[in-house]
N, C-alpha and C positions, 0 to 999 in steps of 0.2 A: 527580819525583830530581833531586837536587843535584848538578850537573857540580863535582867540585872533582879541584884538581890532585895530582900525585903526591905533593908539596911539604906539600900542604895539608893531606892524611888524616894525612904522617906525624907533622904539628903536633899535632892533633887526637887522633891515637894515642899521644902521647906527652905528652902532655898533663892524663890519662887513667891514664894507669900512674904518673904523678903526684900523682894527685885532686888536679888543677886543671885543669877544663876551660877551653873557651874562653871562659865567658861569667862564671867567677872560682868559679863551684862546684863546693864539690866529687861525688866521685863519688855520693850517698846521699841529692843536697839538691837538692827542689825548685823551681823559678819559683814566682814570687808566684800567690796566687788570689784570683778574689773571683768572690764572685757574687751573682748579681742575681735578685730573686725576682719573679715575676706577668712573667716578660716579654714573656707574650700572653694579655691579659687574657680569650679565650674560649675558651679551653681550659679546661679543669677543674685543670689546675697546669701551671708551666713556673719555668724559671730559667736564665739566659743564664753560661754559664761562661768565664772566661779562663785562660790559664794559660801564664806568659808571651805569647808573644806566639800562642797560638793557642787559638779561640775560638768554640765550641761553644755550640750553643740544646736545651734539650731542654724538648716541649711534652707531656702528657697528656691524654687525652681519653679520657672514660669512660662505654658505650653499654651497657643492657640486654640480656644473651644469653640465650644456651641453653647448660647445660654440653656437654663430651660424653661419651659414652655411656660412655666407658673411663674420665673421673674424673669421676664426677656432684658430686662435693661441690667443684669449682675452679673457679675465676671461668680464664680465658685473655689472657692476656698477647701481643701481637705489636709488634715493632719494627720501626721504619723507617726510617733514615739517607741522606741526601740528603749529597751535598760539593757545596758552593756553585762555578762552576767561577771566581767572581772570587776561590776563596781559597790558591789555589794553580796555578797552571799545568799541571805534572802530575794536576788536577780535569779541564782540557777533554778531548772529546769520549766515548771508551767509559770510561778513565781512570778517572774520578768515577765511575761507574756500575761501576766494579769495588773498587774502595775501597770505597764506601757496603755492594756486597754481603758483603764480605770484613768490614767493623765490624758490620753488624746477626749477621755467622752470630755474632761472635766476643764480644761481648755478649750473645744467648740462651748461648751457650756458661757465659757467666759469669755470669747474673746469673737465670736459670733452671732452672738444673739440671740432671738426665736429663730424660727424658720423658714418664719416671713425675712429676717434680716433686723428685725425691730430690734436695736438699744447695742449693734453690731459695734465692733471696736473696732472692724477692720469693714473699713468704706468698700464693699463690695462693687457702687456703682461704678466706682472709677474703673474700675476694673472691664467696663464693658467699651468694646469698640464699634459696633455695629450691632443696635438693640432689635435683639430677636434673630441674629446672623451668624454674632461670631464675639466673643470674649478673649480675656485671659483669664484657666484655671491659673492657680497660683496653690503649687504641690509642697507641701510644708514638715520635715521633718527634725524630728529631733533625736538625739541621742545621749541619753545620763552614761555618759564616763567615770562619776565621783558621784557618791551617796551619803549625807551626814546629817542628811534630812532638810524640811523645803524643798523639794524636790519642782515642786508647781512653782512655787512663786520665780523658782531660776528657769524652767521654762520661759515662761510667761516671757520676764523680765527679755532671754538668749530670741527668744522670736522678737521679739518690739525690733535691737540690734540685728537682724538679722534683716527686717523689713527697711531700716534705715538705710543698709546698705543693699537694699536690693535695688536697681534700674533695670525699666521695663521697656524692649525695646520702642523704637516709636514704629507704627507704621500705620502704611497709608493704605488706602482701598482704590484697585484701581479704575477701574469706572462700576459705571450704573448699572443692577441688573432688574430684573421683573422680581417681581412678588417672589417670595419661593426659591430662590435661584441662592447659590452661596455666590457674593463679591469673588473678585482675584485680591488678594494684597502684599501688598511688601512688606517685608520687614527688613526693618535699622539694622546692620549689624552696626554700625559708629555712632550710631544716633539713640541714646536712653534719657526714661523720664525716671528720675527721682519715684520713688513709691514714697509718699506722704505717710506719716509716721504721727502727726499730730494730735490725730484725734483716740489711739492707741494707747489701751489703760496698762494699765502696772496690774500683778494680781500681791494680795497684800493677805498670804492665808494668816487669822487666830487661833493659836493649839489651846484648849483648855486644859488648865492639869490641877488639879486639886478642883482651888475656890475660883480660881484667875488663869487666865491668859494670855502669851507670849505672842510676836510675831520674831519666825524665820527659826521655826524650833530643831533643835537637832536631832540625830536616830534617838537617839537614847531620851532624850525629851519628848516626843511621839510613841517613845513607847510606853508611856506612861500616863498618852493623854485618854478624856474622856471623850473627846470628841474635836471635831475641826471643823472653823468659815472662809473657804475660801472668798473672797471678792474681787472682781473686777473694776478700779475706777481710772477716767481719764485725769486731763487735767485739769480739768472742770469743775471736778468734784464731778460728777455723775456718775453712776453705778451702769455699768453693760449687762454682768451677771453674775453670779453667784452658783456658789454651788457646795453640799457637807459632806466631810464622810464622820467619821466615826456612830455607837450606837447612840448612846447617849442625846437624851432630847436637851431641847433651849426650849428655854421660857421666852418669848415672842421679847420682852422688857429685854433679855439679855441682849439680845440677835441685833435688837436696836443700839445698843451701846455698842457691840461691837462694831458696827458699819459704821457710827459716828466715829470710835476708836482710828477703823481703820483709815477711814479716810481721812485724819490726822497725820496717820503715820505714812499714807500713800503718798502723798505730800513730800517728806524726807527723801524718800526712797525713788521716786521721779526725777526730781532733781539731782541727785547722785550716778543714776542710770544712765541722764542722759547727759550729764558730765563726762560720766567714764568713755559712752559711744563718740562725744568731740573729738574726746585725747583722741581717743584708738581711731578714729579718723584723718586726724591729723598725721599723727606718728605714720601710720598709712600713704598719709600726701609723699610725705615729705622725703 
C-alpha cells in the first residue's frame, strides 16, 4: 500500500474530479501498452505485457488429461498467479501470496465463467479430444514482475496474448476401444493448431476515487479508492464475468453506468491489444 499524505490524496482526488490525472491522462485513458510474444520458449504459448510501469508475464502449458465426469465434453483450465517480491514492497512475506490468490480467483471469475462453463471467455469445448476420455488441460501461469497498479487488467491482456501464441499439438486417436477403456493417442511433434482467441475477453477495471471512476489506475490512485469493479468483455460486447473489490457498496444504477463505460472502453483496449499482439507475432516471424 502506498503511503500518501492528506495533501497528496486531495491532489489526486481533485485532479480526477477535473478529468486531469497526475500523469496527464483523462479518467478513461489507458497508459501505453506493449506486448512481447514467445517470452518463455519452453511453454506452448507465452507473452509479456507492459502497461505503464506494470509488467506481467503469462505462459500456457498444454497436457493431455481426462475430462471431469460432470463435463465430459470440455477440457480443463487452471490459473495460477505469482507476485515477485521485487515487484513491490507490498509483495514481501504473505502479502504477495494473498494478492496472488486474489488475482487468480478474479481471473477465474472473469475468464472461466460459472462452474458449468456458462459465459466462459475461454471455450473449453475446443479442448476436448475424445468425449469423456481425453482432453487438453491448460495450465496458465502468470507472474507479476513490476507493479504500478491495474495488475488484473494487465494479466488478462497477457493471458489473451499468451493464448494467441499457443499452439496445441494435433492428436490422432490410434484405434477405437470399448467403453470404459482409454484410447491410445498419437501426439504430433510437428503439427499444431493455433488456439482460437476470438472470444477471449479483455478485463476492464473501473476504480472509484471520490465521486468518479477511472480506468487503469496507478498504485497511488488505487491507494485512495473506495471500491473497484473488474468486468471481462469480449469483442461482441458480451460480459463474460465480473468481480468487485473494496469495502464500499455501490448503487445498482452506478454499477449499470460503470458497465456501460467498461463496454465502451473495452473496444478501444481490445483493438489496441490485438494490434500489439499482431505486431509482436509479425516481429517474431521476421
